[in-house]
N, C-alpha and C positions, 0 to 999 in steps of 0.2 A: 763666572756666573754670580749674579747678585744673590744675596741671601734671600730666601723666601721665593725664588723664581719657580714658576709652576709650568715646566716645559710640556707636560701631558695635556693640560688644558689648552696651552698655546697652539699645540699641533691640531687639536680637535677644532678649535675656533678658526685656525687658518684654513683648515680643509673645508669648512662650511662657507667662510667668507669668500673663498677664492671664486665660488660659483655664484654668490648672491650679492656681493658688494656692488657690482656693476649695475644692479637694479637701481641703486640710489644716486648714480653719477648724474649730474645735471647734463640734459641734452640741449646743447646750445646749437640748434640746427642752423641758424644764421649768424651765430657769434664768431665761430672760429677760434683757433688756438690762442690768439691775442687776448680774447675775453676770458678764456680758461686761465691763462697766466695771470691776468689781473685779479681773478677771484682767488686763485691760490695764493696770491701776495696778500690780499686782505686777510684771508684765512690764517696765514702765519703770523701776521701782524697782531691780530686780535687774540689768537691762542697764546702767544708769547706774553701779552699784557694780562690775560686772564690768569696765567700761571703765576706771574710775578707780582701781580698787583699793580694795576694801571694808574699812572699819574694823570693829572689834567692835561698836561702837555701831550702825552702819548695818545690820549683819547681825541684830543682836538685834531692831531695830525692824522689819526685814522679816519676821522669823520671828513676831513677835507678831501682825503682820497676817495672815499665813497661818494661824496658829493660831486666830485669831478668825473666820476664813472657813470653816474646815473644819467640815463638818456642817451648814452653813447652807442648803445647796441640795442637794436630793435628786437628784443627777445625777452618773453615774460619770465623764462627761467632765471635768466641773468638778472633781471630787475628784482625778482622775488628773493634771490639769494643776497643781493645787496641790501634789501629791506631787512632781512633777518639778521644780517651781521650788524646793521645799524641798531636794531633792537638790542642786540648783545651789548653795544656800547653804551646805550641808555641805561641797561641794567648795572653796568659797572659804575655808572653815575648816581644810581639810586633814582632814576627818573622813570618810575614804573608805567606812568600814564602814556609817556612818549614811546616807551617799549611796547606797550599794548597797541599803540597806533601803528607801528611798524609791524607788528605781529599780524595784525588784520590785513594790511596791505600786501604783505608777503603771501598770506593765505589766499587772498583774492587772485593774486597773479599766478601762483603755482603751489597748490596746497600740498605737494609731495616732495618738496625740496628738503634736503638734509639740514641745512643751516636753520631752517624754520623749525624742524622737529626737535633740534637741540634747544632752540629758544623756547619752545613750548615746555620742555622739561624744566628749564630755569624759571620759568614764570609760576610754576607750581610750588607754592610755599610749604605745602604739607609733604615732609620727607618721605613719609611711608607711601603716600599716594604717588609721589614722583617716582619711587623706585618701582612700584607696580606698573606705572606707565612705561618706564624704560625696559622692564622685563618683557612686557607685551610686545613692544617694538622689536626686541631681540628676537623673540619667538616668530614674529611676521617677517622681519627683513633679513635675518641672519646676523651673524656677529661682527657687524661693522665696528672698526676700531673706535670711531667717534662715539658711538653708543656705549661701548665699554668703558670709555673714559668717563662718561657721565654716570655709569653704573658705579665706577670706582669712587667717584666723588661723593655720591649720595650715601654709599655704604660707609665711607669715612665718617661723613656727618652723623651717621646713625651708630657710630662707634662699633661697626662690624669690621674690625681692622684686617683680619686675616683675609676675609672675602674681598676687601678693597685692594689688598696687594695682589691677589689673584687676577682681579679684573684690570688692574693697571698693567701688570706684566704681560697679559694676553693682548691688551690694546697696543702696548708698545710694539710688540712683534707684528701684529697685524698691520700697524701703521709704519712699518720699517721705512717706506718711501717718504715718509714725513717725519723726520727725526725731530722736528720742532716740538712735537707733542710730548716726547718724553723728556726733552729739555725744559718744557714748560710745566709738566705735571709730575716730574721725578721726584720733587721735594714732598709732594703729597703722598707718593707711594712710599717713599723712605720713611716719612713720618708715620705712616700706617704700619710699616714693619716694626718700627720702634715701639709703637703703642699697642702692638697685638696682644701683650700680656693683659692689658686692661679690659678687653672685651668680656672677660670673665668676671669683672667686678660689677656688683650691683649697685655700688656706690658711685652716683654721678659726680659727687664732689672729688672723689679720687681721680676720675678721668679729667675733670676740669683742671685740677692742679697739675696733673702729669702733662697735659697739653702744653702748659706754659714752658716746658723745658727744665731749666735748673730750678731747684727748690730751695726754700729757706727752712730754718729750724721749725717755724710754724707749720709750714706745709708737710714736712716730714712727720710731725706729731699728728696732723689731721689724717694722713694716709695710714699711719700705724693705728690710730684710734679706729678708723673706719674699716679696716681690713683685718684686724687681729684683736684678741683680748689680752695682748701682752702688756698693756698699761693699766690692767685691772688693779694692780697692787697700789696704784695711786688714785684711780677713778672710783674703785669699789662699785663699778656699774653705773656711776653718775655720768652724765653727759657734760663734763666740765669743759670750759673754754680752753683752747690751745694754750693761750697765754698763761693760764693757771697751771697747766700740766708742765709747761716749759719751766716755770719758776721752781716747781717741786723736783722736776728732773735735774735741773741745775743744782739745787741744794742736795740732792742725793749723788751728785757727780756722774750722772748719766749723760750729761752734756758736758763736754770739755770746756775749760776756761778759754783755751785758744785752739785753733785748728793747725797751727804752725808745728808740723811734725819735727822740724829742724831744732826746735827748742828743747832743751834738756831740763828746764825749770819752768814752772808756771808763772806767768806774769800776774801782777796785782790788777787785773781788770776782769770785767764780766762781759760775756757776749750778749747779743740782742737776739730776740726771736726772729728778727728780719734778716739776720745774717745769712748769706748764701752757704749751703752746706758742701763741704768738700769730701773727697774720698777718705782723708784722715779722720774727719769728724764722723763720717758714716760708720767706719770701722770701729771707733770708740763706742759709739752709741749702740751698735748692734751687738758687740762683744759684752758690754756692760749690762744690756737688756737680756742677753742669753744668760749671763751669770745671775741676775736677779731672778728670772723666771725659773732657773735650775736651783735656786737657793744654794749657789756654790761659788762663794767669793774666792775660793782658791784659784778659779779659772783667771782671775785678774792678774795674777803673778806667775802663772804656770811656766812661761817661757823665759821671763827674765831671771827667775830663780834658778832655772836649769842652766842657763848660759852664765850666770854669775859664779858658778863653780867650775867653770871652764877657762883655764888660763889663756890669755891672749885672744879671747873669743871675738869673733867677727859676726856682724849680722848677715843672715842668709839672703837678705834683701838689700842690694847695694844702695838704694836711695832711702834707706831707713836706719838711722843710728841705733845701735844696740842700747844706748842710754836714753833713748826717746821715751817719753811717757806713752807714746802710741805703740811701742814695740809688742806689747802683749796682745793688745787688741787687733793690730794688723796681722800678726802671725796667726792669732786664733781664728780670725775671720778667713784667712787664706787656706789654713790647714783644714778647716770645717767646711771649706768650699761655699761659705756665704759670699765671699768676694774672690776675685782672681787677680792675677798679675797681668795687666793688659798686654805687655810685650813679652810675657813669659819670663820676665827677669825683675822688672822694677814694679814698685806698687803705685807710683805716681800720686802720691798724697795731696797734691795741690790742685788736682783736676776736680772740676765741679761735677756734682752728681745730677742726673735728670731723674724725673719722677718715675718713668718706667724702669729705669735701672734700679732705683731703690725698691720699688714694689717686687721686682724679681728677687732681689737679695733678701727682702723680708719674707717672701714665700719659702725660700731656702731655710731660713731660720725656723 
């Protein structure tokens, strides 16, 4: 079971959708199974492109398929669905006026078709209004998986990440017969799970940084400054630029000269604020920040001094040398549960840190 999966919601939505989702199926009275299969092929093609980010070649190929299908079936529902999918392609290209034209055409042919309903959602730029429209459709139509996908997407864009995870998980179960939906939007769902800690942050800058994935020293400082008052010993309440804070942190040794935990001596170099932060550097920064805010510099040698008096001492963490300058910081962060051993044994000092991970560690501190 994936982390964050919400089985209770899934059961409730499945129970509702089982009796109501048929209402939205396109009735192709004169089209037959061949036309249904063609529409299903177009649906899968466009959904996969929508999830992965469509390139020009993919869009051109899908448009050719739609053009070849238009006029082949004397059925308004069939033509309306093709027009709506064509509108989705135009939105991917940023051609809003063309998308609106296809939207009107689909509306005139069959105003109740599901692809048009999704296109209508996508055409609404105001996210709050879009969510309200989706919620109203869910109330009226039942918990269709396609509608829940749209709900998950807009909740993600509104930084309501936990709700987005629930919407996606329920949609994936409801759309079990269409596994390409989970394949297309699974990355959105997993990213929402990763970012769920951030929905409680009032700082839009923190969310913006965390969405980028890996962070630099400058990003780390921005998050720390926005979410805590731990840097007050430097800022004294002033809104100092991250670059200025970085220079002062480096001077006070809260930023390590190198993040290479395998080195036993510091090199004669200086890091840049644009350097990507590793787990080793994060441990150093957090433990030194903890020491500074507790006004207890004895924490910085707590473990190395203890092991120094032990004959033939070996590091309790296999991938961290007992002579490493990071030894105290890593053991301190692990013992205090600010950080963990990812595999239960090793620290993996060279792995990069992501924004949500760092924020979670910062909150524990």
